[in-house]
VOPAGU-2260 file (C-alpha; in pm, 1 decimal, decimal comma):
REM VOPAGU-2260
SITE   aa  ch    i         X         Y         Z
SITE  MET   A    0       0,0       0,0       0,0
SITE  ASP   A    1     136,2     340,8    -100,2
SITE  LYS   A    2     208,5     564,0     199,2
SITE  PHE   A    3     158,8     886,4       1,5
SITE  LYS   A    4    -170,2    1068,7     -65,2
SITE  LYS   A    5    -257,5    1338,5    -316,8
SITE  ILE   A    6    -234,0    1692,7    -181,7
SITE  THR   A    7    -566,7    1877,7    -160,2
SITE  LEU   A    8    -687,6    2203,8     -12,9
SITE  ASP   A    9    -784,4    2018,1     304,7
SITE  ASP   A   10    -417,6    1937,0     370,9
SITE  ARG   A   11    -303,5    2299,1     399,4
SITE  GLU   A   12    -273,5    2304,9     779,3
SITE  ILE   A   13     -65,2    1990,2     812,6
SITE  LEU   A   14     159,7    2106,7     527,5
SITE  ALA   A   15     212,2    2441,9     699,8
SITE  GLU   A   16     290,2    2273,7    1032,1
SITE  TYR   A   17     584,5    2079,9     887,8
SITE  LEU   A   18     706,8    2335,8     634,2
SITE  ASN   A   19     734,5    2596,4     908,8
SITE  CYS   A   20     985,0    2375,6    1093,4
SITE  ARG   A   21    1264,9    2488,2     863,6
SITE  LYS   A   22    1371,7    2813,2     702,0
SITE  HIS   A   23    1369,4    2785,0     324,9
SITE  ARG   A   24    1379,1    3028,3      33,5
SITE  ALA   A   25    1248,4    2825,2    -260,5
SITE  CYS   A   26     893,7    2906,8    -371,0
SITE  ASP   A   27     825,1    2534,4    -405,5
SITE  TYR   A   28     809,8    2490,1     -26,8
SITE  SER   A   29     505,2    2711,8      21,4
SITE  VAL   A   30     160,9    2576,9     104,0
SITE  GLY   A   31      -8,8    2770,3    -174,3
SITE  ASN   A   32     233,2    2645,6    -436,2
SITE  LEU   A   33     199,0    2282,6    -328,2
SITE  VAL   A   34    -181,0    2288,7    -313,3
SITE  LEU   A   35    -244,4    2488,4    -629,4
SITE  TRP   A   36      -5,3    2293,1    -854,2
SITE  ALA   A   37     -86,7    1948,8    -710,2
SITE  ASP   A   38    -291,6    1842,0   -1012,1
SITE  VAL   A   39     -30,6    1958,6   -1262,9
SITE  TYR   A   40     262,9    1784,6   -1091,2
SITE  ASN   A   41      64,9    1500,0    -934,7
SITE  THR   A   42     197,0    1609,4    -595,8
SITE  HIS   A   43     154,6    1370,3    -301,9
SITE  PHE   A   44     266,9    1382,9      58,8
SITE  ALA   A   45     327,2    1147,7     349,4
SITE  VAL   A   46     404,7    1203,0     717,3
SITE  ALA   A   47     640,6     959,5     891,5
SITE  GLU   A   48     934,4     980,0    1133,2
SITE  ASN   A   49     793,1    1321,4    1242,2
SITE  MET   A   50     877,0    1447,9     895,1
SITE  LEU   A   51     684,5    1564,1     588,8
SITE  PHE   A   52     771,6    1392,4     261,4
SITE  ILE   A   53     668,4    1541,6     -73,1
SITE  ARG   A   54     655,8    1346,2    -398,9
SITE  PHE   A   55     583,8    1493,8    -740,2
SITE  THR   A   56     626,8    1416,4   -1107,6
SITE  ALA   A   57     854,5    1626,7   -1326,6
SITE  GLY   A   58    1037,4    1540,3   -1644,8
SITE  GLY   A   59     837,5    1221,1   -1670,3
SITE  ARG   A   60     969,1    1072,2   -1346,4
SITE  ILE   A   61     901,9    1076,7    -972,4
SITE  ASN   A   62    1093,1    1330,3    -763,9
SITE  PHE   A   63    1110,7    1384,8    -389,1
SITE  ALA   A   64    1156,4    1717,4    -213,6
SITE  PHE   A   65    1373,7    1766,5      92,6
SITE  PRO   A   66    1196,4    1623,1     401,9
SITE  MET   A   67    1099,1    1873,1     670,6
SITE  GLY   A   68     984,1    1842,9    1028,9
SITE  THR   A   69    1113,6    1779,9    1381,0
SITE  GLY   A   70    1238,1    1426,4    1317,1
SITE  ASP   A   71    1589,5    1295,5    1256,2
SITE  LEU   A   72    1704,7    1371,0     902,1
SITE  LYS   A   73    1905,7    1050,4     858,8
SITE  SER   A   74    1607,4     840,9     968,2
SITE  ALA   A   75    1392,7    1035,7     721,3
SITE  PHE   A   76    1628,8     958,8     433,4
SITE  ASN   A   77    1643,8     593,5     529,7
SITE  TRP   A   78    1262,4     590,1     531,5
SITE  LEU   A   79    1264,8     732,7     179,0
SITE  PHE   A   80    1525,5     481,5      59,6
SITE  SER   A   81    1311,7     199,3     198,2
SITE  TYR   A   82     998,0     338,4      34,3
SITE  CYS   A   83    1172,6     358,0    -303,9
SITE  ARG   A   84    1284,3      -4,4    -275,3
SITE  GLU   A   85     932,1    -116,7    -182,7
SITE  GLN   A   86     778,0      72,4    -475,5
SITE  ASN   A   87    1060,7      -8,5    -717,3
SITE  ILE   A   88    1123,3     363,8    -770,7
SITE  ASP   A   89    1460,6     519,3    -848,6
SITE  PHE   A   90    1545,8     764,2    -571,9
SITE  LYS   A   91    1564,7    1120,0    -703,6
SITE  MET   A   92    1557,8    1429,2    -483,3
SITE  SER   A   93    1531,3    1778,2    -629,5
SITE  LEU   A   94    1451,6    2127,2    -496,3
SITE  VAL   A   95    1754,7    2093,7    -267,7
SITE  GLU   A   96    1881,6    2430,3    -142,9
SITE  PRO   A   97    2251,2    2479,5     -54,3
SITE  ASP   A   98    2197,6    2461,9     324,3
SITE  MET   A   99    1990,7    2147,2     277,0
SITE  PHE   A  100    2276,8    1987,6      85,9
SITE  GLU   A  101    2512,0    2080,1     369,6
SITE  ASP   A  102    2290,0    1884,6     608,6
SITE  ILE   A  103    2278,7    1588,6     369,2
SITE  GLU   A  104    2657,0    1592,8     340,2
SITE  LYS   A  105    2686,8    1574,2     719,9
SITE  ILE   A  106    2482,6    1254,7     747,5
SITE  PHE   A  107    2600,1    1093,4     421,9
SITE  PRO   A  108    2951,1    1236,1     369,8
SITE  GLY   A  109    3071,2    1194,8      13,6
SITE  ARG   A  110    2771,4     988,2     -97,1
SITE  PHE   A  111    2597,8    1257,4    -303,6
SITE  GLU   A  112    2684,2    1555,7    -514,7
SITE  ILE   A  113    2444,5    1826,9    -621,0
SITE  ASN   A  114    2363,4    1963,8    -962,6
SITE  TYR   A  115    2223,6    2316,1    -938,7
SITE  ILE   A  116    1984,2    2411,7   -1218,4
SITE  ARG   A  117    2003,7    2779,2   -1320,1
SITE  ASP   A  118    1661,6    2775,1   -1486,7
SITE  SER   A  119    1502,7    2673,0   -1154,6
SITE  ALA   A  120    1667,8    2931,5    -928,8
SITE  ASP   A  121    1429,9    3180,6    -765,8
SITE  TYR   A  122    1491,3    3555,3    -787,3
SITE  ILE   A  123    1492,1    3714,4    -440,1
SITE  TYR   A  124    1471,9    4093,4    -412,0
SITE  ARG   A  125    1485,3    4339,8    -125,5
SITE  THR   A  126    1134,6    4472,6     -78,2
SITE  GLU   A  127    1257,9    4827,8     -23,1
SITE  ASP   A  128    1444,9    4821,7    -355,7
SITE  LEU   A  129    1128,5    4729,8    -547,8
SITE  LYS   A  130     921,3    4977,4    -350,2
SITE  ASN   A  131    1150,9    5277,8    -387,8
SITE  LEU   A  132    1308,0    5205,6    -729,3
SITE  SER   A  133    1595,1    5435,6    -633,8
SITE  GLY   A  134    1899,2    5502,4    -847,0
SITE  LYS   A  135    1988,6    5494,6   -1213,5
SITE  LYS   A  136    1949,3    5118,8   -1247,3
SITE  TYR   A  137    1572,7    5149,5   -1196,2
SITE  HIS   A  138    1536,1    5450,1   -1424,8
SITE  SER   A  139    1362,2    5253,4   -1701,0
SITE  LYS   A  140    1112,7    5104,2   -1451,8
SITE  LYS   A  141    1017,9    5449,5   -1329,7
SITE  ASN   A  142     981,4    5566,7   -1688,2
SITE  HIS   A  143     741,1    5279,3   -1765,3
SITE  ILE   A  144     536,9    5360,3   -1454,8
SITE  ASN   A  145     524,3    5729,9   -1543,7
SITE  GLN   A  146     417,5    5638,2   -1895,9
SITE  PHE   A  147     134,1    5430,1   -1753,3
SITE  VAL   A  148      22,4    5712,5   -1522,6
SITE  ARG   A  149      21,9    5967,7   -1804,7
SITE  ALA   A  150    -175,2    5739,5   -2036,4
SITE  ASN   A  151    -422,0    5638,0   -1764,9
SITE  PRO   A  152    -503,8    5940,7   -1546,8
SITE  ASP   A  153    -799,0    5755,4   -1391,1
SITE  TRP   A  154    -589,0    5457,4   -1274,4
SITE  SER   A  155    -628,3    5310,5    -926,9
SITE  TYR   A  156    -493,6    5026,5    -714,5
SITE  GLU   A  157    -717,6    4789,9    -519,4
SITE  LYS   A  158    -668,1    4482,5    -307,6
SITE  ILE   A  159    -828,8    4164,8    -441,6
SITE  SER   A  160   -1146,4    4107,5    -240,8
SITE  ASP   A  161   -1492,4    3955,5    -258,7
SITE  GLU   A  162   -1606,1    4271,4    -438,7
SITE  ASN   A  163   -1371,2    4238,5    -735,9
SITE  ILE   A  164   -1282,0    3867,6    -740,8
SITE  GLN   A  165   -1512,7    3776,4   -1029,6
SITE  GLU   A  166   -1379,4    4064,2   -1236,4
SITE  CYS   A  167   -1024,8    3941,2   -1165,3
SITE  ILE   A  168   -1115,4    3592,7   -1283,4
SITE  GLU   A  169   -1266,7    3733,7   -1603,1
SITE  MET   A  170    -950,4    3936,6   -1660,1
SITE  VAL   A  171    -737,4    3620,8   -1632,7
SITE  LYS   A  172    -963,2    3438,6   -1877,5
SITE  GLU   A  173    -934,1    3727,1   -2124,1
SITE  TRP   A  174    -554,6    3730,5   -2080,8
SITE  CYS   A  175    -551,9    3358,0   -2155,3
SITE  LEU   A  176    -755,3    3404,6   -2472,5
SITE  LEU   A  177    -532,8    3688,2   -2596,0
SITE  ASN   A  178    -219,2    3484,6   -2526,0
SITE  LYS   A  179    -348,0    3173,2   -2707,6
SITE  CYS   A  180    -337,0    2947,0   -2402,9
SITE  ARG   A  181    -517,2    2671,7   -2589,8
SITE  ASP   A  182    -203,7    2626,4   -2799,9
SITE  ASP   A  183      34,7    2628,4   -2502,6
SITE  LYS   A  184     -15,8    2369,1   -2227,8
SITE  SER   A  185     207,3    2549,1   -1977,6
SITE  LYS   A  186       8,5    2872,5   -2016,5
SITE  ALA   A  187    -320,0    2682,6   -1994,5
SITE  ASP   A  188    -206,3    2503,8   -1679,0
SITE  GLU   A  189     -91,1    2828,5   -1519,2
SITE  THR   A  190    -419,1    3000,0   -1600,8
SITE  CYS   A  191    -621,2    2720,0   -1438,6
SITE  VAL   A  192    -395,6    2726,4   -1133,4
SITE  LEU   A  193    -423,0    3106,0   -1102,9
SITE  ILE   A  194    -802,9    3094,0   -1118,2
SITE  LYS   A  195    -797,7    2818,2    -855,0
SITE  GLY   A  196    -578,7    3043,3    -641,8
SITE  LEU   A  197    -812,8    3339,2    -678,9
SITE  LYS   A  198   -1112,6    3128,4    -582,2
SITE  ASN   A  199    -937,0    2978,7    -278,2
SITE  ARG   A  200    -730,7    3279,5    -172,7
SITE  LYS   A  201    -887,8    3303,7     174,7
SITE  GLU   A  202    -840,7    2937,0     259,8
SITE  LEU   A  203    -477,1    2950,1     146,7
SITE  GLY   A  204    -397,2    3286,9     300,4
SITE  LEU   A  205    -311,9    3439,0     -37,1
SITE  ILE   A  206    -297,7    3815,3     -88,4
SITE  GLY   A  207    -358,7    3982,3    -420,9
SITE  GLY   A  208    -378,8    4324,2    -577,2
SITE  ALA   A  209    -507,9    4473,2    -900,7
SITE  VAL   A  210    -459,6    4788,0   -1104,9
SITE  ARG   A  211    -762,0    4940,2   -1273,8
SITE  ALA   A  212    -755,6    5176,4   -1571,7
SITE  GLY   A  213   -1030,4    5289,5   -1802,4
SITE  GLY   A  214   -1283,4    5127,5   -1571,3
SITE  ARG   A  215   -1141,1    4775,5   -1606,0
SITE  ILE   A  216    -875,8    4563,7   -1435,2
SITE  VAL   A  217    -564,4    4563,9   -1653,9
SITE  ALA   A  218    -316,8    4390,7   -1421,4
SITE  LEU   A  219    -321,3    4171,4   -1113,0
SITE  THR   A  220     -90,7    3974,9    -886,8
SITE  LEU   A  221    -131,0    3703,9    -623,0
SITE  GLY   A  222     102,7    3551,6    -365,8
SITE  GLU   A  223     163,2    3446,8      -6,9
SITE  LYS   A  224     389,9    3513,0     288,1
SITE  SER   A  225     663,8    3255,4     346,7
SITE  GLY   A  226     836,5    3240,8     684,0
SITE  ASP   A  227     879,0    3559,1     884,7
SITE  ASP   A  228    1056,9    3779,6     630,2
SITE  MET   A  229     961,4    3684,4     273,3
SITE  PHE   A  230     664,7    3713,0      38,5
SITE  ILE   A  231     631,9    3499,0    -275,0
SITE  ILE   A  232     473,7    3644,2    -588,6
SITE  HIS   A  233     312,7    3336,8    -743,2
SITE  PHE   A  234     133,3    3508,3   -1030,0
SITE  GLU   A  235     148,3    3838,7   -1213,9
SITE  LYS   A  236     -62,6    3910,6   -1520,6
SITE  ALA   A  237    -118,6    4225,0   -1725,4
SITE  PHE   A  238    -251,6    4309,2   -2068,6
SITE  ALA   A  239      30,0    4355,5   -2319,3
SITE  ASP   A  240    -154,9    4639,1   -2494,8
SITE  VAL   A  241    -141,9    4851,3   -2177,7
SITE  PRO   A  242     216,2    4985,6   -2165,1
SITE  GLY   A  243     360,5    4994,6   -1815,5
SITE  ALA   A  244      93,0    4773,3   -1662,1
SITE  TYR   A  245     341,7    4506,8   -1546,4
SITE  PRO   A  246     581,3    4739,2   -1359,8
SITE  MET   A  247     279,1    4928,2   -1225,3
SITE  ILE   A  248     118,4    4627,0   -1057,5
SITE  ALA   A  249     456,7    4504,9    -930,9
SITE  HIS   A  250     526,8    4840,3    -765,6
SITE  GLU   A  251     180,2    4919,3    -633,1
SITE  PHE   A  252     126,2    4577,3    -475,6
SITE  ILE   A  253     454,2    4595,6    -287,8
SITE  ALA   A  254     391,6    4955,4    -180,0
SITE  HIS   A  255      42,8    4877,1     -46,1
SITE  GLU   A  256      64,3    4521,3      88,4
SITE  LEU   A  257     419,3    4428,6     190,3
SITE  GLU   A  258     499,6    4662,6     475,9
SITE  GLY   A  259     744,3    4494,9     714,8
SITE  ILE   A  260     847,2    4223,4     465,6
SITE  THR   A  261    1223,8    4210,6     396,3
SITE  TYR   A  262    1235,5    4002,5      79,2
SITE  VAL   A  263    1020,2    3935,3    -226,7
SITE  ASN   A  264    1056,9    3605,2    -412,4
SITE  ARG   A  265     950,1    3641,6    -775,9
SITE  GLU   A  266    1014,2    3275,0    -855,1
SITE  GLU   A  267    1220,5    3124,1   -1139,0
SITE  ASP   A  268    1250,2    3212,3   -1507,6
SITE  MET   A  269    1227,0    2850,3   -1633,9
SITE  GLY   A  270    1499,0    2925,5   -1886,8
SITE  ILE   A  271    1271,2    3155,0   -2088,3
SITE  GLU   A  272    1495,0    3426,9   -2231,0
SITE  GLY   A  273    1241,4    3711,1   -2212,8
SITE  LEU   A  274    1137,0    3620,3   -1861,2
SITE  ARG   A  275    1498,6    3599,4   -1746,7
SITE  LYS   A  276    1571,9    3941,7   -1890,1
SITE  ALA   A  277    1266,2    4087,7   -1716,1
SITE  LYS   A  278    1353,5    3936,6   -1377,4
SITE  GLU   A  279    1718,3    4036,1   -1400,3
SITE  SER   A  280    1615,2    4393,5   -1481,2
SITE  TYR   A  281    1485,6    4428,2   -1123,9
SITE  PHE   A  282    1832,3    4340,4    -984,5
SITE  PRO   A  283    1781,2    4053,8    -737,6
SITE  ALA   A  284    1958,7    4064,4    -401,2
SITE  PHE   A  285    2037,4    3695,0    -441,2
SITE  MET   A  286    1916,8    3377,6    -607,6
SITE  ALA   A  287    1756,1    3087,2    -422,5
SITE  GLU   A  288    1940,1    2796,9    -580,7
SITE  LYS   A  289    1770,6    2460,0    -616,2
SITE  GLY   A  290    1957,1    2146,6    -713,4
SITE  THR   A  291    1915,7    1776,7    -779,1
SITE  LEU   A  292    2096,8    1514,4    -572,7
SITE  VAL   A  293    2320,2    1285,1    -770,0
SITE  GLU   A  294    2456,6     971,1    -605,2
SITE  LYS   A  295    2827,6     937,7    -672,3
SITE  THR   A  296    2943,0     627,2    -856,5
SITE  VAL   A  297    3232,2     430,7    -715,9
């Protein structure tokens, strides 16, 4: 009998209990991320040895995340090794952050090496940098925002709430249609996950904001707090025919909602050239590296 069960919305509290036992920077270790993407990545979890184990499918094969909880890490790994033997699964652990690998190296010295994947690294920014946009390096961002303000004198910012949630969902659907999501599975999946997040934002503790111009919502964002000093931006959508809408929602959301938060995680670029250029243009404070364990051959 398989010890793992599919993650659902009802599992959010037990996930939070174990995930909060360890400081982590990767967006993948957030409750909202795990719940919302569970169908896409077939994400399952198990609790044993006072630890949380996460299993998901990526690249056509089963992966495990780093176990978290109050239990003994070596016992947790041995539990995973035993499970893989029972299920005839090749052991593969990904989403391993550098400090996690240090802990693995302590209990299994020299057994593993780690392969960090640049496309999967999260961009972490100082909240104050994105709020103030000070200095020459942010000059173009301020220009885009000013362009938006000049073109849309009636613009306004609003927090996502019961009053505007349906309008936000309709905006996402329109964005999907304009961006030909039917022809792109990754875009279609993300759109479905975003709508799921909007509908379940209260249960998952998600916070969102929207920018309105010309009487309609032209940009929105949605995310969640992670740990005591970081906020993760899970989604950000804006209409391409509204110049400056993307930098506008990014700035206004941070200015209105993230008081007291030190860092903003804007997730990975997935190796997409345009997305990488956009994320780098905000000058991250550091990257949250994520790697895959590789067992050394003798």
